[in-house]
C-alpha angles and dihedrals in degrees: 000000000000102000093099092051090055091048091050091051091052091048091055093045089051089059094050118097093217096060118066109158146029088264090059092045092054094043094052094043088050100059092046092046090050093054091047089050091048089053091052091047092051092048091051092049092046091051091047091050091048091052089054092047092248133127118244119218109214120228093218125051114244100259090056099047118111091239090058108042105017109032116008107181131218125220089276090062093247127119110278102223091191088069101038126102117235141164117013092346090061095047092047091050094047097045099033103037115008100051096044090048093050093045088057089069090078089076092047097051117109093201145344093267092064126096088232090062091051092051093049095046096045096048095040092060108030124071129204103250097179104109101185116071089204091057090047091051091052092049092049090053090054093045089052089061090065119097130203098184106104132041089242091057093047090047092054093045090051091052093049091047091049088053089055091051090049090052088052089053088055094044097088119224101085097320091125088072088072101049135058111178106264095221088059091049091049092050092049090051092049090054095044091043104201116206135213110272095032124116111237122200141190113180093183095046106164105171090351093244093150092054093045091050091046089052091052091046094052092048092050093045092048109040094159100060126161122235088253091053091050090051090050090051089053100042115020111024110067124055129173143170129201131180103196120077099222094045089048092054093045092047093051092046092046092053092046091053090049088057107267104125103198107015119206092237118145122201101224145111102262092202094064088073113098111234090217089066096057110117131190092261089059094057130103137212094222134028120192117176151145103200118199113270126210095031121135118219125207123249094254090056091049090055088073092066134070091219106051119209137142091228107109096207092053091054089049091051090055089049092051094049091050096045094053119098117236104281090020119145132223142188111193129178113216139160111280091233086075086079094061113016110133100206117115095251093053093047092047092048093050088049091051092048095048095044100043100033140038103243093196101164138030118188112199110209122205125239112275094040087116114046114235094004113111095202131100116229141199130202116227116208114192145157121216124234109043129062122252117263101169135010123209114210126199122188109209111217115170090183094240142070108266124220143131093305097044108028128170113292137191093259090059089063100040095095092048092053092048097046092043091066091069097017088232124183117246140151087285102034138059141153132240125202112227088222088069094055119102105262091209099055103017084215108185098183107118138175120238101250087208093068103273123137120275115275100225133045121261117269117276089246092057091049092048091049091052092048090051091049092049091047090052091049091049091050090050092050091048090049090053091049092050090051089057094052 
């Protein structure tokens, strides 16, 4: 239905000098898509008010509504090109009037769950990168073809938008920050099993894939919902935070297209919150997240955490443990070196996790699970409140090299989901008693007793020793060659 419109938009963006990558294409499509959605939302609310004999107060003033500046319609319902802005006039209006006006909503917003907050945040951070007013006019015409009225239309738009996010994840640069493979997210959700009425949180939201997938899961698991339950799903179930502007915009748009009208997504750096300030009312039943790995946090950020480290993902893990309610459940993606790193912060963090939570399952993901990221990852599944007695490990092996053309799929994870229910042993799974773990290092790297490869990398010392040995051998070979010359 809308696939051609999306393709046409990308074709025009490709021609524009201001847009050079998939990240730019998605960013520029997103702000236009958001304004088109806002127009559809306002029209729906105005119609609803009219049916009830009430007057609807528009969020946007008339000159800034989509129907006025972007797509004024004639009596035939088609765009009236005699009234539309184009060329330099359009660019001047968008950059000089529209964006500053929309950014002003940040001051008007009563809270982050309001549509006003979303408008102010999105247009305070994003810039229009489309340089040609003629290209922008063409894109607007294509965006105007899109419809948000029915569930079928929203469903298709959400699939097309997900495909754009996936392409960003494959686009190199830092596109991987925006995309966690959806089959992996779905498997994590099936193990954590969120329920209606629980508060679900992702403090490193990216494109909010975990929250979108959890929304789909809860709808599928509970087909006979009450009106009150539907309202709770919309307003008080899903919570997210995201630091980066582009990811924030994409996350909000992604949730809207999946059917959550005003997502509770806050544009903030989660790690600036001091853990000592977390109160019971701030806590969640479920945490699902793939925090960024490899980041380095400044000293003043580290001050907010009992275990101080520059490693972003390790700070996030402390945040997630703290923000869970007692009995709360989590599924967290993290670098597999977390299991075996020997630095003080890693040892302390493993000790904290094992003593304050029941780390019941570790899923070891193969290389290539994340496109463009050269790191191996594990997923930690834990429940807060009781110490760990036994950890069940599963080594995921799809039997092929994964890449852009053959990414992870749902079938690859089916056996893991099934075996995890009983934590059964198999050629790919085994259990380790915590009593057998070294109490000084809390090292969780473990070898598959059934003949699989070891889960974690060798220690840095072993690697350095091997490099030194190889260097010595190379020097000897070079010496022999020189002697022959």
